[in-house]
C-alpha positions in Angstrom: 9.7 15.0 -3.9 12.5 12.6 -2.9 12.4 9.5 -5.1 15.1 7.9 -3.0 13.0 8.0 0.1 10.0 6.6 -1.6 11.8 3.6 -2.9 13.7 3.2 0.4 10.4 3.0 2.2 9.0 0.6 -0.3 12.1 -1.6 0.0 11.8 -1.6 3.8 8.2 -2.6 3.6 8.7 -5.3 1.0 11.4 -7.0 3.0 9.0 -7.1 5.9 6.1 -8.4 3.9 8.2 -11.2 2.3 9.0 -12.4 5.9 5.3 -12.5 6.8 3.7 -14.2 3.8 0.8 -15.7 5.8 -0.2 -12.4 7.4 -0.1 -10.7 3.9 -2.5 -13.3 2.6 -4.9 -12.6 5.4 -4.8 -8.9 4.7 -5.1 -9.3 0.9 -8.1 -11.7 1.6 -9.8 -8.9 3.5 -9.1 -6.4 0.6 -10.6 -8.9 -1.9 -13.7 -9.4 0.3 -14.3 -5.6 0.6 -13.8 -5.1 -3.1 -16.3 -7.9 -3.9 -18.8 -6.7 -1.3 -18.7 -3.2 -2.7 -18.6 -3.9 -6.5 -19.7 -7.5 -7.0 -17.8 -10.7 -7.8 -17.2 -10.2 -11.5 -13.6 -9.3 -12.5 -14.9 -8.0 -15.8 -17.1 -5.3 -14.3 -15.4 -4.6 -10.9 -12.1 -2.7 -11.6 -11.2 -2.5 -8.0 -11.5 -6.2 -7.6 -9.3 -6.7 -10.7 -6.6 -4.5 -9.1 -6.7 -6.3 -5.8 -6.6 -9.8 -7.4 -3.6 -8.7 -9.5 -1.9 -7.5 -6.3 -2.7 -10.8 -4.7 -1.3 -12.8 -7.6 1.9 -10.7 -7.5 2.2 -11.8 -3.9 1.9 -15.5 -5.0 -1.5 -15.9 -3.3 -3.1 -19.2 -4.3 -6.0 -18.9 -6.8 -8.3 -21.0 -4.6 -7.7 -18.6 -1.7 -8.5 -15.6 -3.9 -11.7 -17.3 -5.2 -12.8 -18.1 -1.6 -12.3 -14.5 -0.5 -14.4 -13.2 -3.5 -17.2 -15.6 -2.6 -17.1 -14.5 1.1 -17.2 -10.8 0.0 -20.1 -11.3 -2.4 -22.1 -13.3 0.0 -21.8 -16.7 -1.8 -20.0 -18.0 1.3 -20.4 -16.9 4.9 -17.7 -14.4 6.0 -16.9 -11.7 8.6 -18.3 -8.2 8.0 -15.3 -5.8 8.1 -15.5 -2.1 8.4 -12.9 0.3 6.9 -11.4 2.8 9.3 -8.6 5.4 8.8 -6.5 6.6 11.8 -4.1 9.6 11.6 -1.3 10.7 13.9 2.3 11.7 14.4 5.4 9.5 14.7 8.7 10.3 16.3 10.2 13.7 15.1 6.8 15.0 14.1 6.4 12.6 11.1 2.9 12.2 9.7 1.3 8.8 9.7 -1.9 7.4 8.2 -3.1 3.9 9.2 -5.8 2.1 7.1 -7.6 -0.7 8.9 -10.3 -3.3 8.2 -11.8 -4.5 11.4 -14.8 -6.4 12.9 -14.1 -4.7 16.3 -13.5 -0.9 16.2 -12.7 -0.7 19.9 -10.0 -3.3 19.8 -8.4 -1.8 16.7 -8.4 1.8 18.0 -6.8 0.6 21.3 -4.1 -1.4 19.5 -3.3 1.4 17.0 -3.2 4.0 19.8 -0.8 1.8 21.9 1.5 1.3 18.9 1.8 5.1 18.5 2.3 6.0 22.2 4.7 3.2 23.0 7.1 4.3 20.3 7.2 8.1 20.7 4.2 9.0 18.6 0.6 10.0 19.3 -2.7 9.4 17.6 -4.4 12.5 16.3 -7.9 13.5 15.1 -9.3 12.8 11.7 -7.8 15.1 9.1 -4.7 16.1 11.2 -2.2 14.9 8.7 -4.1 13.6 5.6 -4.0 17.1 4.0 -0.2 16.4 3.6 -0.9 13.4 1.3 -2.4 12.8 -2.1 -4.0 9.6 -3.2 -2.0 8.2 -6.2 -1.6 5.0 -8.1 2.0 3.8 -7.7 3.6 1.1 -9.9 7.1 0.0 -9.2 9.1 -2.0 -11.8 12.5 -3.6 -11.1 15.1 -2.5 -13.7 16.7 -5.1 -15.9 19.4 -4.8 -18.6 16.9 -5.2 -21.4 14.8 -2.2 -20.4 15.3 1.1 -22.2 14.5 4.0 -19.9 13.1 6.2 -22.7 10.9 3.4 -24.0 9.6 2.6 -20.5 8.8 6.3 -20.0 6.9 6.6 -23.3 5.1 3.3 -22.6 3.9 4.6 -19.2 2.9 8.1 -20.4 1.1 6.7 -23.4 -0.8 4.4 -21.1 -2.0 7.5 -19.2 0.5 7.8 -16.3 1.0 11.2 -14.7 4.7 10.8 -13.9 7.7 8.5 -14.4 10.9 8.5 -12.4 14.0 6.4 -12.7 15.6 5.4 -9.4 18.7 3.4 -8.8 17.1 0.0 -9.0 13.6 0.6 -10.2 11.3 2.6 -12.4 8.4 4.3 -10.5 5.2 5.2 -12.3 2.6 7.5 -10.8 -1.0 7.7 -11.9 -4.2 9.4 -10.8 -6.4 7.0 -8.8 -9.0 7.1 -11.6 -6.4 6.0 -14.3 -4.5 3.4 -12.1 -6.4 0.4 -13.4 -6.0 1.4 -17.1 -2.3 2.1 -16.7 -1.7 -1.1 -14.7 -3.5 -3.3 -17.2 -1.8 -1.6 -20.2 1.7 -2.2 -18.7 0.7 -5.8 -17.7 -0.4 -6.3 -21.3 3.2 -5.4 -22.4 4.4 -8.3 -20.3 5.8 -6.2 -17.4 5.8 -7.5 -13.8 5.5 -5.2 -10.8 7.3 -5.1 -7.5 4.3 -3.1 -6.3 1.1 -1.8 -7.9 -1.4 -0.2 -5.6 -3.3 3.0 -4.8 -1.5 4.7 -2.0 -1.4 7.9 0.1 1.7 9.7 -1.2 3.2 12.5 0.9 3.6 15.9 -0.7 7.0 16.3 1.2 9.2 14.1 3.3 10.5 14.7 6.8 14.1 13.7 7.4 14.7 11.8 10.6 17.9 10.9 12.4 19.0 7.4 13.4 17.6 7.5 16.9 14.1 8.6 15.6 14.4 6.0 12.8 14.8 3.1 15.3 11.7 4.2 17.2 9.8 4.9 14.0 10.6 1.4 12.6 9.4 -0.2 15.8 6.1 1.7 15.5 5.7 0.7 11.9 6.4 -3.0 12.8 3.9 -2.9 15.6 1.2 -1.4 13.4 1.9 -3.8 10.5 1.9 -6.8 12.9 -1.7 -6.0 13.8 -4.1 -8.2 11.9 -6.6 -5.3 11.6 -4.1 -2.9 9.9 -4.0 -3.1 6.1 -1.6 -0.2 5.2 0.6 2.3 6.9 1.6 5.5 5.0 4.1 8.1 6.3 6.3 10.9 5.3 9.5 9.8 7.1 12.7 9.9 5.1 15.0 7.4 6.8 18.8 8.1 7.0 21.0 6.3 4.5 22.5 3.0 5.6 
C-alpha cells in the first residue's frame, strides 16, 4: 500500500477543507446530529459522538455550535431528519470512488452526485460495485515535529491497540480497526498528541496511478462532490502524479 499516495490525498483534501471552513462546520454538525440521534447525547456513553466531537474540535468548531447539533440530534431541539446514503462509482481512468451522503432529499442528492460523476469523465455504479476494494479503518495522522522519536511514537501507537504505524515524509500515520479507533484515539490524545486527521475511513486495498490529464478531471469531480452540502465524505483509490 502506497503511504505516499494516502498522505498526498489527505493533504489535498485538507487544503480544500481549510478553504471552506463554514461548509465543514455544516457537515460536521450533521455528523454530530446523526451520532446523537443513534446513540444519545451523552459523551460518556456514546463513543461515536465522542469521536465526532473530537474531530469537530480539531477543526476549531465552536463549542456552542457542537452543543446545538447534539441537542438537535437527540431531539432536545427541533432539527432536520437526515438519512445516510452511500453511492459508488468510477472516476476517470477507472478509479474507484465511494461517496457518503447525509440528506433530507434522496432524489436531489442522487441527481447531484450522478451529475458530478458524468460531467467529469466518471460514472455512477450500483451498490457494491467498488466497495469490495476498500476496508473500513480508523486513520490517525500526526504531523511530525523535531521532538518526536519515531520508535517511541510507534510503540505508543501499538501499545494503545493500533494495527499499523507508518512514517511518511511529513507525518506519522496510524491505522486501527474500526472497533479500536476510539480507544487508540483517546489514548494518544491522553499523551498530549494533536491530530491532523482522526476518523474512520474507507481505505483502498490498492491504488490506481493516474496521469496528469486524468488527475485534472478527477480533481474537478472531487471538488464538485465535496462542494455539495449533502456529501459528507469522498473516498477513492486514485494515486495522483507527483507535483
